[in-house]
RODO-2510 file (C-alpha; in nm, 4 decimals, decimal comma):
residues 497
     n   res          X          Y          Z
     1     x    -9,6164     1,2831    -7,3331
     2     x    -9,5256     1,4946    -7,6303
     3     x    -9,2004     1,4601    -7,8183
     4     x    -9,0741     1,7996    -7,6830
     5     x    -9,1503     1,7001    -7,3246
     6     x    -8,9552     1,3802    -7,3648
     7     x    -8,6527     1,5690    -7,4964
     8     x    -8,6664     1,8125    -7,2008
     9     x    -8,6815     1,5246    -6,9500
    10     x    -8,3866     1,3487    -7,1116
    11     x    -8,1842     1,6752    -7,0975
    12     x    -8,2523     1,7180    -6,7244
    13     x    -8,1542     1,3580    -6,6494
    14     x    -7,8302     1,3979    -6,8445
    15     x    -7,7458     1,7168    -6,6510
    16     x    -7,8180     1,5536    -6,3152
    17     x    -7,6015     1,2540    -6,3981
    18     x    -7,3133     1,4902    -6,4989
    19     x    -7,3162     1,6743    -6,1598
    20     x    -7,0852     1,5509    -5,8796
    21     x    -7,2549     1,4762    -5,5498
    22     x    -7,0114     1,5312    -5,2521
    23     x    -6,9443     1,2325    -5,0319
    24     x    -6,9457     1,2330    -4,6491
    25     x    -6,5627     1,2142    -4,6561
    26     x    -6,5459     1,5297    -4,8728
    27     x    -6,7722     1,7238    -4,6353
    28     x    -6,5674     1,6158    -4,3294
    29     x    -6,2429     1,7273    -4,4991
    30     x    -6,3766     2,0812    -4,5635
    31     x    -6,5096     2,1289    -4,2085
    32     x    -6,2398     2,2196    -3,9517
    33     x    -6,1865     1,9233    -3,7263
    34     x    -6,2415     1,9612    -3,3544
    35     x    -5,9266     1,9448    -3,1449
    36     x    -5,8151     1,9337    -2,7829
    37     x    -5,5454     1,7768    -2,5722
    38     x    -5,6610     1,4302    -2,6711
    39     x    -5,7353     1,4993    -3,0378
    40     x    -5,4336     1,6421    -3,2158
    41     x    -5,4358     1,8284    -3,5470
    42     x    -5,2507     1,7174    -3,8621
    43     x    -4,8980     1,8485    -3,9147
    44     x    -5,0142     2,1199    -4,1560
    45     x    -5,2707     2,2560    -3,9048
    46     x    -5,2813     2,4165    -3,5620
    47     x    -5,5434     2,3887    -3,2930
    48     x    -5,7071     2,7290    -3,2337
    49     x    -6,0395     2,7884    -3,0599
    50     x    -6,0941     2,4078    -3,0550
    51     x    -6,0600     2,3865    -3,4322
    52     x    -5,7861     2,2574    -3,6577
    53     x    -5,6870     2,5390    -3,8943
    54     x    -5,4524     2,4837    -4,1861
    55     x    -5,1591     2,7276    -4,1767
    56     x    -5,0646     2,7166    -4,5451
    57     x    -5,0900     3,0633    -4,7014
    58     x    -5,1648     3,2458    -4,3728
    59     x    -4,9704     3,5600    -4,2779
    60     x    -4,9296     3,4369    -3,9203
    61     x    -5,0038     3,1234    -3,7234
    62     x    -5,3412     3,1448    -3,5451
    63     x    -5,3061     3,1595    -3,1691
    64     x    -4,9532     3,3003    -3,1680
    65     x    -4,8712     3,6405    -3,0180
    66     x    -4,6397     3,9168    -3,1293
    67     x    -4,4929     4,1974    -2,9165
    68     x    -4,6001     4,5494    -3,0102
    69     x    -4,5571     4,9055    -2,8890
    70     x    -4,2531     5,0512    -2,7151
    71     x    -4,0786     5,0079    -2,3822
    72     x    -3,8962     5,3428    -2,4035
    73     x    -3,9639     5,5929    -2,1242
    74     x    -4,3086     5,5646    -1,9675
    75     x    -4,4338     5,3422    -2,2505
    76     x    -4,4718     4,9655    -2,2077
    77     x    -4,5045     4,6845    -2,4598
    78     x    -4,8259     4,5034    -2,5458
    79     x    -4,9180     4,1979    -2,7547
    80     x    -5,1047     4,1323    -3,0778
    81     x    -5,2873     3,7992    -3,1258
    82     x    -5,3051     3,6157    -3,4594
    83     x    -5,6725     3,5298    -3,5255
    84     x    -5,8381     3,2372    -3,7055
    85     x    -5,7947     3,4089    -4,0432
    86     x    -5,4198     3,4421    -3,9919
    87     x    -5,4310     3,8161    -3,9318
    88     x    -5,2782     4,0092    -3,6392
    89     x    -5,5259     4,1953    -3,4214
    90     x    -5,4861     4,5258    -3,2377
    91     x    -5,2141     4,5952    -2,9824
    92     x    -5,3539     4,4992    -2,6414
    93     x    -5,2145     4,5992    -2,3025
    94     x    -4,9615     4,8522    -2,4342
    95     x    -4,9097     5,1940    -2,2746
    96     x    -4,8483     5,4463    -2,5501
    97     x    -4,6867     5,7905    -2,5602
    98     x    -4,8644     6,1033    -2,4377
    99     x    -4,7724     6,4702    -2,4623
   100     x    -4,4547     6,5460    -2,2688
   101     x    -4,4974     6,6964    -1,9210
   102     x    -4,2522     6,8768    -1,6979
   103     x    -4,2384     6,5908    -1,4464
   104     x    -3,8933     6,4382    -1,4867
   105     x    -4,0320     6,1535    -1,7014
   106     x    -4,0158     6,0617    -2,0689
   107     x    -4,3921     6,0818    -2,1317
   108     x    -4,3726     6,0886    -2,5114
   109     x    -4,1269     5,7967    -2,5161
   110     x    -3,8705     5,9573    -2,7456
   111     x    -3,5746     5,8771    -2,5229
   112     x    -3,5526     6,2300    -2,3794
   113     x    -3,6840     6,3553    -2,0473
   114     x    -3,8737     6,6859    -2,0321
   115     x    -3,7681     6,7719    -2,3838
   116     x    -3,9545     6,8545    -2,7041
   117     x    -3,8808     6,9175    -3,0653
   118     x    -3,9848     7,2643    -3,1769
   119     x    -4,3201     7,2624    -3,3555
   120     x    -4,2926     7,4191    -3,7017
   121     x    -4,6055     7,6333    -3,7436
   122     x    -4,5325     7,7747    -4,0874
   123     x    -4,2495     7,8192    -4,3373
   124     x    -4,4071     8,1347    -4,4837
   125     x    -4,4070     8,3920    -4,2038
   126     x    -4,3274     8,7455    -4,3200
   127     x    -3,9805     8,8223    -4,1764
   128     x    -4,0627     9,1945    -4,1671
   129     x    -4,3489     9,1290    -3,9243
   130     x    -4,3424     9,0261    -3,5620
   131     x    -4,5126     8,7270    -3,4028
   132     x    -4,7763     8,7167    -3,1301
   133     x    -4,8771     8,4489    -2,8785
   134     x    -5,0808     8,4502    -2,5564
   135     x    -5,2209     8,1988    -2,3068
   136     x    -5,5997     8,1572    -2,3158
   137     x    -5,7770     8,0217    -2,0082
   138     x    -6,0823     7,8392    -2,1505
   139     x    -6,1881     7,6568    -1,8338
   140     x    -6,4950     7,8811    -1,7946
   141     x    -6,6355     7,7404    -2,1215
   142     x    -6,5387     7,3829    -2,0371
   143     x    -6,2524     7,3565    -2,2869
   144     x    -5,8801     7,2935    -2,2661
   145     x    -5,6512     7,5943    -2,2275
   146     x    -5,4655     7,6981    -2,5415
   147     x    -5,1658     7,8913    -2,6645
   148     x    -5,3057     8,1199    -2,9343
   149     x    -5,0570     8,2189    -3,2061
   150     x    -5,0700     8,4847    -3,4776
   151     x    -4,8406     8,4767    -3,7844
   152     x    -4,8225     8,6905    -4,0980
   153     x    -4,8356     8,4752    -4,4131
   154     x    -4,9025     8,5339    -4,7849
   155     x    -5,2682     8,4386    -4,7413
   156     x    -5,3138     8,6884    -4,4614
   157     x    -5,3075     8,6960    -4,0842
   158     x    -5,3244     8,3325    -3,9682
   159     x    -5,4403     8,2107    -3,6273
   160     x    -5,3478     7,8758    -3,4709
   161     x    -5,4123     7,7315    -3,1280
   162     x    -5,2079     7,4714    -2,9440
   163     x    -5,3883     7,2984    -2,6580
   164     x    -5,2162     7,1741    -2,3440
   165     x    -5,2761     6,8136    -2,4528
   166     x    -5,0300     6,8645    -2,7374
   167     x    -5,2742     6,9076    -3,0281
   168     x    -5,2269     7,1855    -3,2846
   169     x    -5,5569     7,3260    -3,4108
   170     x    -5,6010     7,5308    -3,7269
   171     x    -5,7785     7,8602    -3,6654
   172     x    -5,8596     8,0771    -3,9613
   173     x    -5,7136     8,3396    -4,1918
   174     x    -5,8139     8,6995    -4,1387
   175     x    -5,8627     8,8284    -4,4893
   176     x    -5,7394     9,1770    -4,5657
   177     x    -5,6736     9,2545    -4,9347
   178     x    -5,4012     9,0435    -5,0949
   179     x    -5,2049     9,3525    -5,2052
   180     x    -5,1611     9,4635    -4,8468
   181     x    -4,8727     9,4321    -4,6076
   182     x    -4,9789     9,3306    -4,2554
   183     x    -4,7470     9,4012    -3,9635
   184     x    -4,7115     9,4253    -3,5879
   185     x    -4,9845     9,1860    -3,4712
   186     x    -5,0938     9,2124    -3,1078
   187     x    -5,3020     8,9792    -2,8918
   188     x    -5,4670     9,0033    -2,5510
   189     x    -5,7142     8,7734    -2,3744
   190     x    -5,9489     8,7705    -2,0797
   191     x    -6,1010     8,4286    -2,0315
   192     x    -6,2094     8,2935    -2,3690
   193     x    -6,2396     8,6420    -2,5223
   194     x    -5,9393     8,7326    -2,7377
   195     x    -5,8706     9,0673    -2,9042
   196     x    -5,6334     9,0837    -3,2010
   197     x    -5,5017     9,3949    -3,3755
   198     x    -5,2725     9,4559    -3,6708
   199     x    -5,1414     9,7284    -3,9017
   200     x    -5,2322     9,7085    -4,2687
   201     x    -5,0557     9,8929    -4,5470
   202     x    -5,1515     9,8902    -4,9145
   203     x    -4,8583     9,8462    -5,1509
   204     x    -4,7870    10,1510    -5,3653
   205     x    -5,0259    10,3740    -5,1713
   206     x    -4,9187    10,6983    -5,0028
   207     x    -5,2151    10,6821    -4,7679
   208     x    -5,1489    10,6211    -4,3993
   209     x    -5,1651    10,2573    -4,2879
   210     x    -5,4841    10,1341    -4,1245
   211     x    -5,5204     9,9688    -3,7857
   212     x    -5,7744     9,6893    -3,7431
   213     x    -5,9161     9,5242    -3,4321
   214     x    -6,1165     9,2011    -3,4151
   215     x    -6,2415     8,9528    -3,1554
   216     x    -6,1829     8,5768    -3,1461
   217     x    -6,2322     8,2868    -2,9103
   218     x    -5,9502     8,0771    -2,7664
   219     x    -5,9405     7,8514    -3,0710
   220     x    -5,8639     8,1433    -3,3031
   221     x    -6,2108     8,1630    -3,4590
   222     x    -6,3354     8,5158    -3,5314
   223     x    -6,6486     8,6221    -3,3441
   224     x    -6,6786     8,9733    -3,4934
   225     x    -6,5908     9,1489    -3,8148
   226     x    -6,2672     9,3525    -3,8057
   227     x    -6,3130     9,7149    -3,7005
   228     x    -6,0932     9,9920    -3,8415
   229     x    -5,9680    10,2014    -3,5504
   230     x    -5,8603    10,5664    -3,5991
   231     x    -5,5385    10,6289    -3,4140
   232     x    -5,4374    10,9951    -3,4679
   233     x    -5,6103    11,3300    -3,4435
   234     x    -5,5524    11,3957    -3,8123
   235     x    -5,3466    11,7074    -3,7417
   236     x    -5,0069    11,5389    -3,7290
   237     x    -4,7694    11,4263    -3,9998
   238     x    -4,6584    11,1316    -3,7860
   239     x    -4,8865    10,8851    -3,9632
   240     x    -4,6623    10,5817    -4,0057
   241     x    -4,8057    10,3373    -3,7508
   242     x    -4,5312    10,0967    -3,6447
   243     x    -4,6157     9,9234    -3,3143
   244     x    -4,9256     9,8094    -3,1289
   245     x    -4,9990     9,7297    -2,7632
   246     x    -5,3288     9,5880    -2,6362
   247     x    -5,4992     9,5567    -2,2978
   248     x    -5,8458     9,4333    -2,2012
   249     x    -6,0654     9,4838    -1,8943
   250     x    -6,4170     9,3729    -1,8019
   251     x    -6,5905     9,6030    -2,0549
   252     x    -6,3354     9,7678    -2,2856
   253     x    -6,0202     9,7196    -2,4938
   254     x    -5,7284     9,9642    -2,4956
   255     x    -5,5205    10,0036    -2,8115
   256     x    -5,1880    10,1892    -2,8008
   257     x    -5,0441    10,2827    -3,1408
   258     x    -4,6877    10,4065    -3,1835
   259     x    -4,6409    10,6306    -3,4871
   260     x    -4,3131    10,7413    -3,6386
   261     x    -4,2067    11,0165    -3,8765
   262     x    -4,3143    11,0153    -4,2409
   263     x    -3,9685    11,1094    -4,3653
   264     x    -4,0097    11,4820    -4,3127
   265     x    -4,0730    11,4740    -3,9389
   266     x    -3,8563    11,3092    -3,6775
   267     x    -3,9649    11,1499    -3,3537
   268     x    -4,2548    10,9304    -3,2509
   269     x    -4,5889    10,9561    -3,0734
   270     x    -4,8052    10,7135    -2,8781
   271     x    -5,1825    10,7306    -2,9243
   272     x    -5,4396    10,5684    -2,6935
   273     x    -5,7826    10,4539    -2,8159
   274     x    -6,0493    10,2615    -2,6237
   275     x    -6,3433    10,0644    -2,7625
   276     x    -6,6110     9,8514    -2,5992
   277     x    -6,5627     9,4750    -2,6030
   278     x    -6,8445     9,4295    -2,8535
   279     x    -6,6509     9,6547    -3,0987
   280     x    -6,9401     9,8935    -3,1446
   281     x    -6,8124    10,1711    -3,3769
   282     x    -6,9857    10,4387    -3,1649
   283     x    -6,7841    10,3279    -2,8604
   284     x    -6,4479    10,4158    -3,0193
   285     x    -6,2917    10,7001    -2,8211
   286     x    -6,1255    11,0053    -2,9701
   287     x    -5,7530    10,9207    -3,0042
   288     x    -5,5522    11,0575    -2,7113
   289     x    -5,1907    11,1539    -2,7745
   290     x    -5,0510    10,9915    -2,4638
   291     x    -4,6847    11,0774    -2,5021
   292     x    -4,3953    11,1790    -2,7231
   293     x    -4,1364    10,9249    -2,6030
   294     x    -3,7779    11,0416    -2,5989
   295     x    -3,6145    10,7068    -2,5187
   296     x    -3,6624    10,3388    -2,5944
   297     x    -3,8218    10,2686    -2,2564
   298     x    -4,1091    10,0850    -2,4251
   299     x    -4,4770    10,0407    -2,3410
   300     x    -4,6810     9,8030    -2,1313
   301     x    -5,0546     9,8208    -2,0664
   302     x    -5,2858     9,6058    -1,8591
   303     x    -5,6219     9,6222    -1,6837
   304     x    -5,6097     9,7677    -1,3344
   305     x    -5,6869     9,5615    -1,0234
   306     x    -6,0629     9,6142    -1,0526
   307     x    -6,0589     9,5463    -1,4283
   308     x    -6,2505     9,8677    -1,4942
   309     x    -5,9611    10,0924    -1,6064
   310     x    -5,6159    10,0544    -1,7594
   311     x    -5,2607    10,1008    -1,6313
   312     x    -4,9995    10,2120    -1,8844
   313     x    -4,6218    10,2390    -1,8408
   314     x    -4,4528    10,4829    -2,0799
   315     x    -4,1771    10,7414    -2,1273
   316     x    -4,2568    11,1062    -2,1990
   317     x    -3,9106    11,2547    -2,2324
   318     x    -3,8707    11,3782    -1,8748
   319     x    -3,8991    11,0380    -1,7117
   320     x    -4,0777    10,7057    -1,7019
   321     x    -4,4355    10,7006    -1,5718
   322     x    -4,7387    10,4846    -1,5034
   323     x    -5,0727    10,6436    -1,5875
   324     x    -5,4354    10,5403    -1,5499
   325     x    -5,6576    10,5521    -1,8593
   326     x    -6,0352    10,5374    -1,8263
   327     x    -6,2725    10,3415    -2,0470
   328     x    -6,3475    10,6647    -2,2319
   329     x    -5,9832    10,6921    -2,3374
   330     x    -5,8768    10,9748    -2,1047
   331     x    -5,5999    11,0028    -1,8474
   332     x    -5,7425    10,9738    -1,4961
   333     x    -5,5471    11,1581    -1,2277
   334     x    -5,1783    11,2412    -1,2285
   335     x    -4,9328    10,9839    -1,3712
   336     x    -4,6878    10,8353    -1,1199
   337     x    -4,3185    10,9015    -1,1822
   338     x    -4,1208    10,5776    -1,1663
   339     x    -3,7702    10,6906    -1,2501
   340     x    -3,5611    10,9013    -1,4830
   341     x    -3,2838    10,7983    -1,7167
   342     x    -3,2192    10,6872    -2,0724
   343     x    -3,0940    10,3393    -1,9786
   344     x    -3,4267    10,2080    -1,8464
   345     x    -3,6433     9,9786    -2,0565
   346     x    -3,8841     9,6831    -2,0787
   347     x    -4,1557     9,7760    -1,8243
   348     x    -4,4003     9,5126    -1,6977
   349     x    -4,6952     9,6117    -1,4773
   350     x    -4,8648     9,3852    -1,2221
   351     x    -5,1816     9,5493    -1,0812
   352     x    -5,2755     9,5100    -0,7156
   353     x    -5,5956     9,3091    -0,6856
   354     x    -5,9235     9,4984    -0,6247
   355     x    -5,7631     9,8440    -0,6474
   356     x    -5,7868    10,1199    -0,9078
   357     x    -5,4330    10,2550    -0,8927
   358     x    -5,2141    10,0134    -0,6920
   359     x    -4,9457     9,8338    -0,8890
   360     x    -4,5912     9,6971    -0,9042
   361     x    -4,3872     9,7634    -1,2146
   362     x    -4,0647     9,5849    -1,3127
   363     x    -3,8118     9,7254    -1,5568
   364     x    -3,4480     9,6905    -1,6599
   365     x    -3,1848     9,9475    -1,5698
   366     x    -2,8616     9,9235    -1,7648
   367     x    -2,5512    10,1039    -1,6494
   368     x    -2,2497    10,2422    -1,8292
   369     x    -2,0760     9,9222    -1,7252
   370     x    -2,1657     9,6700    -1,9993
   371     x    -2,1117     9,3678    -1,7761
   372     x    -2,3989     9,4362    -1,5357
   373     x    -2,7745     9,5030    -1,5445
   374     x    -3,0403     9,5362    -1,2759
   375     x    -3,4081     9,4452    -1,2774
   376     x    -3,5798     9,7013    -1,0556
   377     x    -3,9281     9,6947    -0,9059
   378     x    -4,1398     9,9879    -0,7916
   379     x    -4,4543     9,9280    -0,5850
   380     x    -4,7133    10,2030    -0,5574
   381     x    -5,0009    10,1519    -0,3103
   382     x    -5,3656    10,2110    -0,3914
   383     x    -5,3688    10,5282    -0,1794
   384     x    -5,1595    10,7856    -0,3612
   385     x    -5,0861    10,9631    -0,0350
   386     x    -4,8417    10,6822     0,0467
   387     x    -4,5052    10,6886    -0,1319
   388     x    -4,3982    10,4370    -0,3944
   389     x    -4,1200    10,2016    -0,2856
   390     x    -3,8451    10,0950    -0,5219
   391     x    -3,5890     9,8175    -0,4862
   392     x    -3,3479     9,6039    -0,6852
   393     x    -3,5336     9,2876    -0,7718
   394     x    -3,2395     9,1118    -0,9377
   395     x    -2,8848     9,1913    -1,0540
   396     x    -2,7667     9,0159    -1,3661
   397     x    -2,4150     8,9810    -1,5020
   398     x    -2,4097     9,1053    -1,8601
   399     x    -2,6020     9,3605    -2,0605
   400     x    -2,9785     9,2947    -2,0781
   401     x    -3,0855     9,4284    -2,4163
   402     x    -3,4533     9,3606    -2,3598
   403     x    -3,6765     9,1781    -2,1133
   404     x    -4,0155     9,0171    -2,1506
   405     x    -4,2102     8,8909    -1,8496
   406     x    -4,5041     8,6518    -1,8313
   407     x    -4,7640     8,5945    -1,5615
   408     x    -5,0053     8,3067    -1,5132
   409     x    -5,3690     8,4207    -1,5444
   410     x    -5,4936     8,5169    -1,1999
   411     x    -5,1504     8,5125    -1,0355
   412     x    -5,0325     8,8244    -0,8453
   413     x    -4,6665     8,7963    -0,9540
   414     x    -4,4801     8,7336    -1,2807
   415     x    -4,3465     8,3799    -1,2990
   416     x    -4,1193     8,3875    -1,6022
   417     x    -3,8906     8,6255    -1,7876
   418     x    -3,7006     8,6142    -2,1146
   419     x    -3,3775     8,8117    -2,1046
   420     x    -3,1934     8,8873    -2,4269
   421     x    -2,8292     8,9439    -2,3356
   422     x    -2,5609     9,1070    -2,5475
   423     x    -2,1991     9,0039    -2,5096
   424     x    -1,9627     9,2974    -2,4641
   425     x    -1,6774     9,1512    -2,6711
   426     x    -1,8492     8,9676    -2,9577
   427     x    -2,1639     9,1803    -2,9740
   428     x    -2,3658     8,8600    -3,0152
   429     x    -2,7084     8,8299    -2,8556
   430     x    -2,8266     8,5295    -2,6543
   431     x    -3,1670     8,4649    -2,4962
   432     x    -3,1988     8,3367    -2,1378
   433     x    -3,4984     8,2223    -1,9358
   434     x    -3,5400     8,3422    -1,5778
   435     x    -3,7755     8,1649    -1,3377
   436     x    -3,9152     8,4216    -1,0964
   437     x    -4,0254     8,3966    -0,7350
   438     x    -4,2013     8,6611    -0,5207
   439     x    -3,8688     8,7716    -0,3731
   440     x    -3,6066     8,7178    -0,6394
   441     x    -3,5025     8,5434    -0,9579
   442     x    -3,4577     8,1781    -0,8691
   443     x    -3,2595     8,0611    -1,1663
   444     x    -3,1507     8,1765    -1,5112
   445     x    -3,1037     7,9107    -1,7805
   446     x    -2,9787     7,9599    -2,1360
   447     x    -3,2430     7,9100    -2,4015
   448     x    -3,1378     7,5849    -2,5649
   449     x    -3,2640     7,6352    -2,9174
   450     x    -3,0442     7,7093    -3,2159
   451     x    -3,1611     8,0436    -3,3390
   452     x    -3,0495     8,4027    -3,3312
   453     x    -3,2855     8,6429    -3,1519
   454     x    -3,4829     8,8477    -3,4010
   455     x    -3,6781     9,0794    -3,1696
   456     x    -3,9742     8,8509    -3,2265
   457     x    -3,9546     8,5953    -2,9446
   458     x    -4,2644     8,5684    -2,7284
   459     x    -4,2928     8,3669    -2,4076
   460     x    -4,6138     8,2159    -2,2719
   461     x    -4,6839     8,0877    -1,9194
   462     x    -4,9939     7,8681    -1,9029
   463     x    -5,2317     7,8187    -1,6073
   464     x    -5,0909     7,4668    -1,5566
   465     x    -4,7359     7,6132    -1,5358
   466     x    -4,6354     7,4792    -1,8794
   467     x    -4,4166     7,7203    -2,0762
   468     x    -4,3737     7,8011    -2,4428
   469     x    -4,1585     8,0256    -2,6556
   470     x    -4,2638     8,1425    -3,0023
   471     x    -3,9840     8,2490    -3,2344
   472     x    -3,8951     8,2821    -3,6001
   473     x    -3,5948     8,1646    -3,7980
   474     x    -3,5155     8,3558    -4,1215
   475     x    -3,4439     8,1442    -4,4299
   476     x    -3,2731     8,2789    -4,7423
   477     x    -3,3127     8,1087    -5,0805
   478     x    -3,2602     8,1843    -5,4493
   479     x    -3,5481     8,1939    -5,6964
   480     x    -3,5158     8,3179    -6,0563
   481     x    -3,1799     8,4811    -5,9753
   482     x    -3,3399     8,6765    -5,6922
   483     x    -3,2765     8,6434    -5,3212
   484     x    -3,5922     8,5460    -5,1367
   485     x    -3,6062     8,5866    -4,7608
   486     x    -3,8801     8,4052    -4,5739
   487     x    -3,9180     8,3024    -4,2146
   488     x    -4,0140     7,9830    -4,0358
   489     x    -4,2194     8,0202    -3,7177
   490     x    -4,1694     7,7731    -3,4317
   491     x    -4,3459     7,7045    -3,1043
   492     x    -4,1300     7,5313    -2,8443
   493     x    -4,2529     7,3963    -2,5087
   494     x    -3,9871     7,3935    -2,2389
   495     x    -3,9390     7,3205    -1,8698
   496     x    -3,7873     7,5237    -1,5927
   497     x    -3,6758     7,4676    -1,2352
***
């Protein structure tokens, strides 16, 4: 053996002798000892899964349980087990909160029955613009029904959807130019097809505002590019578009545009335009000047009972009427006179199923006496040879300043109304909910949210009878010595009788 080999062997032997070889006692000490009723563990250990586990330095004692969850309302407590590593596992056996239902129970376990906190949608809604919300029945496409909401924000026109399981979904931002002012959004839906329209003005421009129409699904996702819709004949100076009303039938969309004077001309006009549901530019009808309203009766449009034409309630100066508009944007037949008078307002049309011209229309009739208002109904049969029949649907103490009704999709009668009442002495305005039945108003409850009506509340009645109100709350702040007015938009679910 060479001298180098001998040195290498001596080095290896020295290293081996320096290493510590564990004894049998050392190996037994490191291995958890088995344990049972007859073989106890040392004082610093616990028996878990037939092993003795030392508890020093562990967050919890293996094998112990800890209560978890909540026992408030419909919730019930569960337990969490401490595992062999001294860590608590998941909560087992607990019943957690779900979205609140109108069932007399505290489903979301917040200590309140049939009660919700208002959902803040945005803190940046344009206070000069209105809000829009509609129910969307998505069952035909196998998805949960939604409340679709439209708000005007600095980024543009923003869509959001709120499903009946309590989840808020982001939609998208419709993107007109950033130097534009967008107002008066309108929404209408048939199934999962949603039409949205808005007015767009360009800051500093003397050109008339533009009106745009687009299609979305029930989640608020655009399915077409926005279409600019002409809304006057071009021979009038009344070019300041101010309000929009939408209706949809099986093949077409109706857009009603209210224009007001440009500063040199007084009065207003209502223009009717139809377009096919695929928004083909060639399908846009020539704008029809429907009326020159002389009072604040208001407008309401809906598809007729066969969903192949439109019914429109309007005022033309000599009285209040319901007319039929064809898919080509023309009046069909002679409009039906409902009533006359300057104290009538807030029409709501319910078409008779499977008819072209049959309908019932509800509207408010105020009297000279400020402490009383009536909700009237007029029913006109499908055969125009039979007379229309009018009656008092409901008498309400107080002055109804405006009314908004809501109907479940597919239902023949309205099921909900929002009445904004004005006190005679204080002049203050208060909103009330009215639950409707086929024969009369069942009950009127005050709206229990702390806000002042801003002419922007919208009520929604869902297919499952759940109810929502969309409203805005103006907020004033100071920034760089200037007063800044913004608006917070809220969606509030609520229950009724």
